[in-house]
Steps between C-alpha positions, in 0.01 A plus 500: 500500500736667739525838334486840660375808320632848560614824345841460335797649682762712319766238576292246302514688170750252350287206614186653349690572178616135489145366533360747245770412245460125552123520462483752216781375276278227345202740485695762306661233279150400385448864406826496302682719751787472746542660841755782474737561791307809613150351457424521871665836568168616651514229768701681773267803493191275503634312800572829679139611437366174644354389167679163486397198704682171542427142592774375727575136571757440770669834441508462120292717267299262277224730376469866404199723439578847368201730528396858439242674713238678291183677614285229666697234312807284547672441166704180485791588275698176542432168670802269506553161656842336522504219241570246776165595659287532187206262500485486881216749544732782606374732224141446610606554864669829404183615322301431817746703708476789252121495532551544876737793442254666261206456737700638793569813294136543407555414134199388301691316227822323409612520137774358280611461140645184343582378152210334318721207398556413868174310526615316814535835678162620376349177637680546834378858537151405383480225761589762760207723401658727239292586195624610159405863445706590192732356237741711301857575400755566774549860608880474492538404132788256560305217336174463311342220706146570620461568871208398718391749766335330797312634801382348825233669706549460873 
């Protein structure tokens, strides 16, 4: 793979939005939801804080990892791979880069939440060392599908 990993730049907000929408439209459709126009309104501020990372291939954003720094933990809020790159190992590669970020910050864990029905994602995260620590309803209340909370100890 000829990808580079780095913190997203403010000028790349539209590119990150494009990748997130392309990757999450099918995910949300399975949950019976659509992506509203303002769904990623938090993205510019997250990029400004340095909480969003991108995979770049030849100057094109093809992967996005939106994170939140918590005490001793990196929370992975969104992991998105451009549909043209899905199945290439880019998602796994991004997870490895995020482990490096977390370790460099002194974090002890990386955590995430995904929908229980997305068994392929649970398998991906499990193969990367994440363990299921909790199952329950989503905090946001926008759908009733069970969420799986996963944690990886570094």
